[in-house]
VOLUMKOL-7904 format. One record per atom (N, C-alpha, C): residue number from 1; atom name; x, y negated, z. Coordinates in nm, 4 decimals, m for minus. Last residue first. Layout:
VOLUMKOL-7904
+-----+-------+----------+----------+----------+
| num | atomo |       px |       py |       pz |
+-----+-------+----------+----------+----------+
| NUM |    CA |        X |        Y |        Z |
...
+-----+-------+----------+----------+----------+
***
This chain:
VOLUMKOL-7904
+-----+-------+----------+----------+----------+
| num | atomo |       px |       py |       pz |
+-----+-------+----------+----------+----------+
|  93 |     N |   0.7824 |  m3.1460 |   1.4211 |
|  93 |    CA |   0.7145 |  m3.1626 |   1.5513 |
|  93 |     C |   0.7486 |  m3.0471 |   1.6415 |
|  92 |     N |   0.8884 |  m3.0970 |   1.1748 |
|  92 |    CA |   0.9363 |  m3.2151 |   1.2449 |
|  92 |     C |   0.8684 |  m3.2378 |   1.3786 |
|  91 |     N |   0.6004 |  m2.9618 |   1.0179 |
|  91 |    CA |   0.7463 |  m2.9732 |   1.0245 |
|  91 |     C |   0.7849 |  m3.1029 |   1.0941 |
|  90 |     N |   0.3192 |  m2.8763 |   1.2229 |
|  90 |    CA |   0.3791 |  m2.9469 |   1.1090 |
|  90 |     C |   0.5300 |  m2.9551 |   1.1269 |
|  89 |     N |   0.2836 |  m2.5432 |   1.3589 |
|  89 |    CA |   0.2964 |  m2.6883 |   1.3735 |
|  89 |     C |   0.3528 |  m2.7499 |   1.2473 |
|  88 |     N |   0.0551 |  m2.3034 |   1.2603 |
|  88 |    CA |   0.1962 |  m2.3432 |   1.2615 |
|  88 |     C |   0.2013 |  m2.4944 |   1.2665 |
|  87 |     N |  m0.1704 |  m2.0422 |   1.3587 |
|  87 |    CA |  m0.1426 |  m2.1838 |   1.3331 |
|  87 |     C |   0.0067 |  m2.2089 |   1.3415 |
|  86 |     N |  m0.3293 |  m1.7489 |   1.2153 |
|  86 |    CA |  m0.2449 |  m1.8169 |   1.3135 |
|  86 |     C |  m0.2176 |  m1.9595 |   1.2668 |
|  85 |     N |  m0.4380 |  m1.5426 |   1.0530 |
|  85 |    CA |  m0.5238 |  m1.6279 |   1.1359 |
|  85 |     C |  m0.4457 |  m1.6925 |   1.2502 |
|  84 |     N |  m0.2934 |  m1.4071 |   0.8672 |
|  84 |    CA |  m0.2779 |  m1.3651 |   1.0075 |
|  84 |     C |  m0.3684 |  m1.4413 |   1.1049 |
|  83 |     N |  m0.3821 |  m1.5257 |   0.6281 |
|  83 |    CA |  m0.3592 |  m1.3820 |   0.6351 |
|  83 |     C |  m0.3595 |  m1.3325 |   0.7790 |
|  82 |     N |  m0.3837 |  m1.7984 |   0.6724 |
|  82 |    CA |  m0.5108 |  m1.7306 |   0.6496 |
|  82 |     C |  m0.4961 |  m1.5794 |   0.6673 |
|  81 |     N |  m0.2339 |  m2.0039 |   0.8738 |
|  81 |    CA |  m0.1996 |  m1.8809 |   0.8039 |
|  81 |     C |  m0.3273 |  m1.7994 |   0.7915 |
|  80 |     N |  m0.2381 |  m2.3446 |   0.8493 |
|  80 |    CA |  m0.3179 |  m2.2302 |   0.8922 |
|  80 |     C |  m0.2780 |  m2.1107 |   0.8076 |
|  79 |     N |  m0.0456 |  m2.6092 |   0.9667 |
|  79 |    CA |  m0.0605 |  m2.5072 |   0.8641 |
|  79 |     C |  m0.1420 |  m2.3937 |   0.9240 |
|  78 |     N |  m0.1502 |  m2.9341 |   1.0741 |
|  78 |    CA |  m0.1162 |  m2.7951 |   1.1043 |
|  78 |     C |  m0.1330 |  m2.7080 |   0.9803 |
|  77 |     N |  m0.1858 |  m3.2141 |   1.0771 |
|  77 |    CA |  m0.1179 |  m3.1492 |   0.9640 |
|  77 |     C |  m0.0749 |  m3.0057 |   0.9944 |
|  76 |     N |  m0.5140 |  m3.3218 |   1.1625 |
|  76 |    CA |  m0.3772 |  m3.2884 |   1.2023 |
|  76 |     C |  m0.3153 |  m3.2072 |   1.0890 |
|  75 |     N |  m0.7680 |  m3.3406 |   1.0760 |
|  75 |    CA |  m0.6946 |  m3.4658 |   1.0916 |
|  75 |     C |  m0.5520 |  m3.4451 |   1.1392 |
|  74 |     N |  m0.8786 |  m3.0652 |   1.2658 |
|  74 |    CA |  m0.9032 |  m3.1551 |   1.1523 |
|  74 |     C |  m0.8326 |  m3.2878 |   1.1781 |
|  73 |     N |  m0.8526 |  m2.9025 |   1.4870 |
|  73 |    CA |  m0.7302 |  m2.9427 |   1.4182 |
|  73 |     C |  m0.7536 |  m3.0263 |   1.2925 |
|  72 |     N |  m1.0305 |  m2.7589 |   1.6457 |
|  72 |    CA |  m1.0094 |  m2.9015 |   1.6723 |
|  72 |     C |  m0.8854 |  m2.9560 |   1.6038 |
|  71 |     N |  m1.0981 |  m2.5040 |   1.5848 |
|  71 |    CA |  m0.9739 |  m2.5207 |   1.6601 |
|  71 |     C |  m0.9467 |  m2.6669 |   1.6949 |
|  70 |     N |  m1.3281 |  m2.5462 |   1.4322 |
|  70 |    CA |  m1.3398 |  m2.4739 |   1.5590 |
|  70 |     C |  m1.2167 |  m2.4907 |   1.6467 |
|  69 |     N |  m1.2165 |  m2.6783 |   1.2057 |
|  69 |    CA |  m1.3173 |  m2.7421 |   1.2917 |
|  69 |     C |  m1.3192 |  m2.6771 |   1.4301 |
|  68 |     N |  m1.0473 |  m2.4797 |   1.1011 |
|  68 |    CA |  m0.9921 |  m2.6096 |   1.1434 |
|  68 |     C |  m1.0886 |  m2.6802 |   1.2385 |
|  67 |     N |  m1.2416 |  m2.2855 |   1.0405 |
|  67 |    CA |  m1.1352 |  m2.2541 |   1.1374 |
|  67 |     C |  m1.0712 |  m2.3825 |   1.1898 |
|  66 |     N |  m1.3865 |  m2.4208 |   0.8419 |
|  66 |    CA |  m1.4524 |  m2.3855 |   0.9670 |
|  66 |     C |  m1.3496 |  m2.3536 |   1.0764 |
|  65 |     N |  m1.1932 |  m2.4253 |   0.6425 |
|  65 |    CA |  m1.2428 |  m2.5512 |   0.6979 |
|  65 |     C |  m1.3108 |  m2.5270 |   0.8327 |
|  64 |     N |  m1.1758 |  m2.1459 |   0.5986 |
|  64 |    CA |  m1.0585 |  m2.2216 |   0.6459 |
|  64 |     C |  m1.1026 |  m2.3539 |   0.7079 |
|  63 |     N |  m1.4288 |  m2.0876 |   0.5005 |
|  63 |    CA |  m1.3839 |  m2.0234 |   0.6248 |
|  63 |     C |  m1.2661 |  m2.0992 |   0.6850 |
|  62 |     N |  m1.4188 |  m2.2315 |   0.2645 |
|  62 |    CA |  m1.5174 |  m2.2703 |   0.3657 |
|  62 |     C |  m1.4794 |  m2.2111 |   0.5008 |
|  61 |     N |  m1.2232 |  m2.0799 |   0.1420 |
|  61 |    CA |  m1.1967 |  m2.2214 |   0.1684 |
|  61 |     C |  m1.2952 |  m2.2769 |   0.2712 |
|  60 |     N |  m1.3342 |  m1.8267 |   0.1033 |
|  60 |    CA |  m1.2257 |  m1.8428 |   0.1999 |
|  60 |     C |  m1.2001 |  m1.9890 |   0.2349 |
|  59 |     N |  m1.6961 |  m1.8756 |   0.0730 |
|  59 |    CA |  m1.5627 |  m1.8439 |   0.0220 |
|  59 |     C |  m1.4569 |  m1.8685 |   0.1302 |
|  58 |     N |  m1.9962 |  m1.8029 |   0.1002 |
|  58 |    CA |  m1.9004 |  m1.8424 |   0.2033 |
|  58 |     C |  m1.7605 |  m1.7979 |   0.1619 |
|  57 |     N |  m2.1173 |  m1.7652 |  m0.1456 |
|  57 |    CA |  m2.1906 |  m1.8377 |  m0.0428 |
|  57 |     C |  m2.0946 |  m1.8870 |   0.0647 |
|  56 |     N |  m1.8857 |  m1.8224 |  m0.4159 |
|  56 |    CA |  m1.9479 |  m1.7379 |  m0.3144 |
|  56 |     C |  m2.0235 |  m1.8250 |  m0.2151 |
|  55 |     N |  m1.7412 |  m1.9298 |  m0.6262 |
|  55 |    CA |  m1.8839 |  m1.9611 |  m0.6149 |
|  55 |     C |  m1.9575 |  m1.8685 |  m0.5189 |
|  54 |     N |  m1.4758 |  m1.9074 |  m0.7183 |
|  54 |    CA |  m1.5455 |  m1.7906 |  m0.6652 |
|  54 |     C |  m1.6963 |  m1.8094 |  m0.6569 |
|  53 |     N |  m1.3414 |  m2.1348 |  m0.7925 |
|  53 |    CA |  m1.4066 |  m2.0584 |  m0.8989 |
|  53 |     C |  m1.4919 |  m1.9434 |  m0.8461 |
|  52 |     N |  m1.3939 |  m2.4164 |  m0.5708 |
|  52 |    CA |  m1.3229 |  m2.2971 |  m0.6170 |
|  52 |     C |  m1.4062 |  m2.2209 |  m0.7194 |
|  51 |     N |  m1.5151 |  m2.6337 |  m0.4582 |
|  51 |    CA |  m1.4805 |  m2.6435 |  m0.6001 |
|  51 |     C |  m1.4082 |  m2.5196 |  m0.6526 |
|  50 |     N |  m1.8006 |  m2.5941 |  m0.2473 |
|  50 |    CA |  m1.6566 |  m2.5767 |  m0.2698 |
|  50 |     C |  m1.6306 |  m2.5802 |  m0.4193 |
|  49 |     N |  m2.0512 |  m2.7143 |  m0.0100 |
|  49 |    CA |  m2.0006 |  m2.6847 |  m0.1439 |
|  49 |     C |  m1.8501 |  m2.6699 |  m0.1493 |
|  48 |     N |  m2.0230 |  m2.6683 |   0.3127 |
|  48 |    CA |  m2.1305 |  m2.6562 |   0.2138 |
|  48 |     C |  m2.0711 |  m2.6173 |   0.0780 |
|  47 |     N |  m1.9568 |  m2.6152 |   0.6562 |
|  47 |    CA |  m1.9068 |  m2.6154 |   0.5186 |
|  47 |     C |  m2.0207 |  m2.5904 |   0.4199 |
|  46 |     N |  m2.1468 |  m2.8261 |   0.8842 |
|  46 |    CA |  m2.1084 |  m2.6928 |   0.8356 |
|  46 |     C |  m2.0550 |  m2.7028 |   0.6924 |
|  45 |     N |  m2.2448 |  m3.0742 |   0.9549 |
|  45 |    CA |  m2.1356 |  m3.0173 |   1.0327 |
|  45 |     C |  m2.0893 |  m2.8796 |   0.9893 |
|  44 |     N |  m2.4309 |  m3.1369 |   0.7578 |
|  44 |    CA |  m2.4764 |  m3.1102 |   0.8950 |
|  44 |     C |  m2.3705 |  m3.0376 |   0.9777 |
|  43 |     N |  m2.1974 |  m3.0399 |   0.5348 |
|  43 |    CA |  m2.3365 |  m3.0818 |   0.5427 |
|  43 |     C |  m2.3875 |  m3.0398 |   0.6796 |
|  42 |     N |  m1.8890 |  m3.1000 |   0.3744 |
|  42 |    CA |  m1.9615 |  m3.0655 |   0.4959 |
|  42 |     C |  m2.1035 |  m3.1179 |   0.4858 |
|  41 |     N |  m1.7086 |  m2.9594 |   0.0955 |
|  41 |    CA |  m1.7900 |  m3.0627 |   0.1587 |
|  41 |     C |  m1.8553 |  m3.0078 |   0.2850 |
|  40 |     N |  m1.3879 |  m2.9050 |  m0.0262 |
|  40 |    CA |  m1.5033 |  m2.8465 |   0.0422 |
|  40 |     C |  m1.5774 |  m2.9602 |   0.1100 |
|  39 |     N |  m1.1727 |  m2.8641 |  m0.2943 |
|  39 |    CA |  m1.2480 |  m2.9589 |  m0.2133 |
|  39 |     C |  m1.3704 |  m2.8882 |  m0.1574 |
|  38 |     N |  m0.8401 |  m2.7352 |  m0.3424 |
|  38 |    CA |  m0.9849 |  m2.7226 |  m0.3490 |
|  38 |     C |  m1.0497 |  m2.8307 |  m0.2628 |
|  37 |     N |  m0.5636 |  m2.6373 |  m0.5162 |
|  37 |    CA |  m0.6169 |  m2.7452 |  m0.4335 |
|  37 |     C |  m0.7677 |  m2.7430 |  m0.4528 |
|  36 |     N |  m0.3569 |  m2.4738 |  m0.6696 |
|  36 |    CA |  m0.4498 |  m2.4314 |  m0.5642 |
|  36 |     C |  m0.4833 |  m2.5445 |  m0.4682 |
|  35 |     N |  m0.1563 |  m2.5223 |  m0.8425 |
|  35 |    CA |  m0.2894 |  m2.5035 |  m0.8996 |
|  35 |     C |  m0.3940 |  m2.4685 |  m0.7957 |
|  34 |     N |   0.0779 |  m2.5410 |  m0.6801 |
|  34 |    CA |   0.0264 |  m2.6564 |  m0.7550 |
|  34 |     C |  m0.1173 |  m2.6409 |  m0.8027 |
|  33 |     N |   0.1391 |  m2.4613 |  m0.3741 |
|  33 |    CA |   0.0947 |  m2.3896 |  m0.4939 |
|  33 |     C |   0.0160 |  m2.4919 |  m0.5745 |
|  32 |     N |   0.4200 |  m2.5845 |  m0.1942 |
|  32 |    CA |   0.2827 |  m2.6016 |  m0.2414 |
|  32 |     C |   0.2564 |  m2.5188 |  m0.3669 |
|  31 |     N |   0.6019 |  m2.3702 |   0.0209 |
|  31 |    CA |   0.6037 |  m2.4488 |  m0.1028 |
|  31 |     C |   0.4595 |  m2.4646 |  m0.1508 |
|  30 |     N |   0.6328 |  m2.2049 |   0.2403 |
|  30 |    CA |   0.5743 |  m2.3374 |   0.2598 |
|  30 |     C |   0.5929 |  m2.4294 |   0.1395 |
|  29 |     N |   0.6899 |  m1.9483 |   0.1812 |
|  29 |    CA |   0.8058 |  m2.0343 |   0.2086 |
|  29 |     C |   0.7637 |  m2.1800 |   0.2268 |
|  28 |     N |   0.4460 |  m1.8403 |   0.1139 |
|  28 |    CA |   0.5057 |  m1.7978 |   0.2412 |
|  28 |     C |   0.6325 |  m1.8746 |   0.2778 |
|  27 |     N |   0.2762 |  m2.1304 |  m0.0308 |
|  27 |    CA |   0.3228 |  m1.9923 |  m0.0302 |
|  27 |     C |   0.3925 |  m1.9607 |   0.1022 |
|  26 |     N |  m0.0255 |  m2.3169 |   0.0286 |
|  26 |    CA |   0.1200 |  m2.3074 |   0.0288 |
|  26 |     C |   0.1600 |  m2.1607 |   0.0286 |
|  25 |     N |  m0.3042 |  m2.5165 |  m0.0723 |
|  25 |    CA |  m0.2461 |  m2.3846 |  m0.0479 |
|  25 |     C |  m0.0942 |  m2.3918 |  m0.0598 |
|  24 |     N |  m0.5237 |  m2.7536 |   0.0654 |
|  24 |    CA |  m0.4027 |  m2.7291 |  m0.0113 |
|  24 |     C |  m0.3441 |  m2.5939 |   0.0272 |
|  23 |     N |  m0.8288 |  m2.8994 |   0.0485 |
|  23 |    CA |  m0.7596 |  m2.7841 |   0.1053 |
|  23 |     C |  m0.6454 |  m2.7485 |   0.0112 |
|  22 |     N |  m0.9955 |  m3.1917 |   0.1378 |
|  22 |    CA |  m0.9066 |  m3.1287 |   0.0409 |
|  22 |     C |  m0.8329 |  m3.0156 |   0.1117 |
|  21 |     N |  m1.3333 |  m3.2574 |   0.2210 |
|  21 |    CA |  m1.1993 |  m3.2211 |   0.2657 |
|  21 |     C |  m1.1228 |  m3.1531 |   0.1536 |
|  20 |     N |  m1.5893 |  m3.4876 |   0.2829 |
|  20 |    CA |  m1.5208 |  m3.4062 |   0.1816 |
|  20 |     C |  m1.3786 |  m3.3816 |   0.2308 |
|  19 |     N |  m1.6994 |  m3.6716 |   0.4455 |
|  19 |    CA |  m1.7534 |  m3.5357 |   0.4562 |
|  19 |     C |  m1.6946 |  m3.4418 |   0.3508 |
|  18 |     N |  m1.5845 |  m3.9204 |   0.3943 |
|  18 |    CA |  m1.5591 |  m3.8563 |   0.5234 |
|  18 |     C |  m1.6156 |  m3.7149 |   0.5380 |
|  17 |     N |  m1.4497 |  m3.9300 |   0.0539 |
|  17 |    CA |  m1.5444 |  m3.9642 |   0.1592 |
|  17 |     C |  m1.5228 |  m3.8805 |   0.2837 |
|  16 |     N |  m1.2272 |  m3.9305 |  m0.1141 |
|  16 |    CA |  m1.3609 |  m3.9445 |  m0.1721 |
|  16 |     C |  m1.4620 |  m3.9870 |  m0.0664 |
|  15 |     N |  m0.9997 |  m3.8646 |   0.0067 |
|  15 |    CA |  m1.0199 |  m4.0081 |  m0.0140 |
|  15 |     C |  m1.1589 |  m4.0358 |  m0.0713 |
|  14 |     N |  m1.0534 |  m3.6009 |   0.2461 |
|  14 |    CA |  m1.0381 |  m3.6511 |   0.1102 |
|  14 |     C |  m1.0585 |  m3.8025 |   0.1065 |
|  13 |     N |  m0.8647 |  m3.4807 |   0.5138 |
|  13 |    CA |  m0.9840 |  m3.5544 |   0.4727 |
|  13 |     C |  m0.9576 |  m3.6152 |   0.3359 |
|  12 |     N |  m0.7014 |  m3.1663 |   0.4677 |
|  12 |    CA |  m0.6947 |  m3.3119 |   0.4871 |
|  12 |     C |  m0.8271 |  m3.3739 |   0.4449 |
|  11 |     N |  m0.5566 |  m2.8648 |   0.5614 |
|  11 |    CA |  m0.6817 |  m2.9342 |   0.5302 |
|  11 |     C |  m0.6639 |  m3.0819 |   0.5624 |
|  10 |     N |  m0.3389 |  m2.6236 |   0.4350 |
|  10 |    CA |  m0.3508 |  m2.7481 |   0.5108 |
|  10 |     C |  m0.4791 |  m2.8154 |   0.4648 |
|   9 |     N |  m0.2442 |  m2.2783 |   0.4497 |
|   9 |    CA |  m0.3303 |  m2.3856 |   0.4002 |
|   9 |     C |  m0.3201 |  m2.5062 |   0.4933 |
|   8 |     N |  m0.0688 |  m1.9866 |   0.3420 |
|   8 |    CA |  m0.0844 |  m2.1002 |   0.4323 |
|   8 |     C |  m0.1685 |  m2.2082 |   0.3665 |
|   7 |     N |  m0.0463 |  m1.6452 |   0.3368 |
|   7 |    CA |  m0.1004 |  m1.7599 |   0.2647 |
|   7 |     C |  m0.1279 |  m1.8700 |   0.3651 |
|   6 |     N |   0.1704 |  m1.3716 |   0.3198 |
|   6 |    CA |   0.1174 |  m1.4807 |   0.4009 |
|   6 |     C |   0.0723 |  m1.5945 |   0.3100 |
|   5 |     N |   0.0744 |  m1.0727 |   0.1631 |
|   5 |    CA |   0.1550 |  m1.1936 |   0.1560 |
|   5 |     C |   0.0886 |  m1.3013 |   0.2415 |
|   4 |     N |   0.0833 |  m0.7388 |   0.2615 |
|   4 |    CA |   0.0027 |  m0.8609 |   0.2495 |
|   4 |     C |   0.0953 |  m0.9814 |   0.2538 |
|   3 |     N |   0.2458 |  m0.4907 |   0.0678 |
|   3 |    CA |   0.2485 |  m0.5787 |   0.1851 |
|   3 |     C |   0.1605 |  m0.7005 |   0.1590 |
|   2 |     N |   0.0632 |  m0.2208 |  m0.0878 |
|   2 |    CA |   0.1466 |  m0.3413 |  m0.0928 |
|   2 |     C |   0.1337 |  m0.4256 |   0.0341 |
|   1 |     N |   0.0849 |   0.1179 |   0.0000 |
|   1 |    CA |   0.0000 |   0.0000 |   0.0000 |
|   1 |     C |   0.0896 |  m0.1245 |   0.0000 |
+-----+-------+----------+----------+----------+
***
């Protein structure tokens, strides 16, 4: 069975508006994955729409935004390891 690769994400409030969040994907060496930036909107405090191609009711990007909300880390530059469900401090802290 192939080894699971660590996938890291950072969530930032979008410049579009306060209920839209940009989700950036990074590889296991913390290099940005250029083609993996998604926008997730909030409606009544819960993840709503996502720009990803999956079009699932609850895609991984919505789960990531929810994890940031539940951990109180929105607005902070923490990396979230989706594979292991762990947090990593921003570089330099």
